[in-house]
C-alpha positions in Angstrom: 0.0 0.0 0.0 1.4 3.4 -0.9 2.1 6.1 1.7 -0.8 8.2 0.4 -3.2 5.2 0.8 -1.8 4.7 4.3 -2.5 8.3 5.1 -6.1 8.0 3.9 -6.5 4.8 5.9 -5.1 6.5 9.0 -7.4 9.5 8.6 -10.4 7.2 8.4 -9.3 5.1 11.3 -8.6 8.1 13.5 -11.8 9.8 12.5 -13.7 7.2 14.4 -11.2 5.9 16.9 -8.7 8.7 17.6 -8.5 11.4 20.1 -6.6 14.7 19.6 -5.6 16.4 22.9 -4.2 19.8 23.7 -2.2 20.5 26.9 -3.9 21.7 30.1 -0.7 23.4 31.2 2.2 25.4 29.6 4.3 22.3 29.9 1.9 19.8 28.3 2.1 18.6 24.8 -0.3 18.2 21.9 -1.0 14.5 21.4 -2.9 12.0 19.3 -4.0 8.8 20.9 -6.0 5.7 20.0 -6.8 2.5 21.8 -7.9 -1.0 20.8 -8.9 -4.0 22.8 -9.1 -6.8 20.2 -5.8 -6.4 18.3 -2.9 -3.9 18.2 -2.4 -4.3 14.4 -4.1 -1.0 13.5 -1.9 0.7 16.2 1.2 -0.9 14.7 0.2 0.6 11.3 -0.2 4.0 12.9 3.2 3.6 14.6 4.9 2.7 11.3 3.3 5.7 9.6 3.8 8.4 12.2 6.0 7.0 15.0 4.9 7.2 18.6 4.6 4.5 21.2 2.3 1.6 22.0 1.7 0.4 25.5 -0.7 -1.9 27.3 -3.1 0.0 29.5 -3.7 -1.1 33.1 -7.1 -3.0 33.1 -8.1 -1.3 36.4 -7.7 2.2 35.0 -9.7 1.2 31.8 -12.4 -0.5 33.9 -12.6 2.6 36.2 -13.5 4.7 33.2 -16.3 2.4 32.2 -14.2 0.6 29.6 -13.5 -3.0 28.8 -12.0 -5.5 31.2 -9.9 -6.9 28.4 -6.4 -5.8 27.6 -6.3 -2.4 26.0 -3.5 -1.3 23.7 -2.9 2.4 23.4 -0.9 4.2 20.7 0.3 7.7 21.6 2.1 10.4 19.5 3.0 13.7 21.1 4.8 17.0 20.6 6.0 18.4 17.3 5.6 15.0 15.6 1.9 14.9 16.6 1.4 18.5 15.3 3.0 17.5 12.0 0.8 14.4 11.8 -2.3 16.4 12.6 -1.4 18.8 9.7 -1.1 15.8 7.3 -4.4 14.4 8.5 -6.4 17.6 8.7 -7.6 17.9 5.1 -8.7 14.3 5.0 -11.0 14.5 8.0 -14.6 15.5 8.3 -15.5 19.1 8.9 -16.5 18.3 12.5 -13.2 16.6 13.2 -11.2 19.3 11.4 -12.8 21.9 13.7 -12.0 19.8 16.8 -8.3 19.4 15.7 -7.9 23.1 14.9 -9.3 24.0 18.3 -6.9 21.7 20.0 -4.0 22.9 18.0 -4.9 26.5 18.9 -4.9 25.6 22.6 -1.5 24.0 22.2 -0.1 27.2 20.5 -1.5 29.4 23.2 -0.2 27.2 26.0 3.3 27.2 24.5 3.6 30.7 23.0 1.2 32.6 25.3 -1.3 35.2 24.1 -0.2 37.3 21.2 2.5 39.6 22.5 2.3 42.2 19.8 4.8 45.0 19.4 5.9 46.2 22.9 7.8 49.3 21.6 6.5 52.7 22.6 6.1 55.5 20.1 8.4 58.4 20.8 
């Protein structure tokens, strides 16, 4: 499968299964995550395409959130690599998802760059 086809596949998969997060603090990072209980194969494909990491979530934390009692694999991509991936995926997503991603990216920029600083020089 070509890289372009893989990108289209990833967009479709993440449209339904992915989560795009922005930081809650200045030191947080923009991230894309996705979890699967049956198989980690789609997560392996995401990792091959974008990088990131895959880990096995603790069953008790998944169960506490109302989730499955089965093993849950989680793929996570964060930081500048996640921002780049979001930019590649953005035009392939639905309007609703595009709006969500743009809002999360804007929160990331504000958290890291602060509000627009403008020109602080005074006129003489």
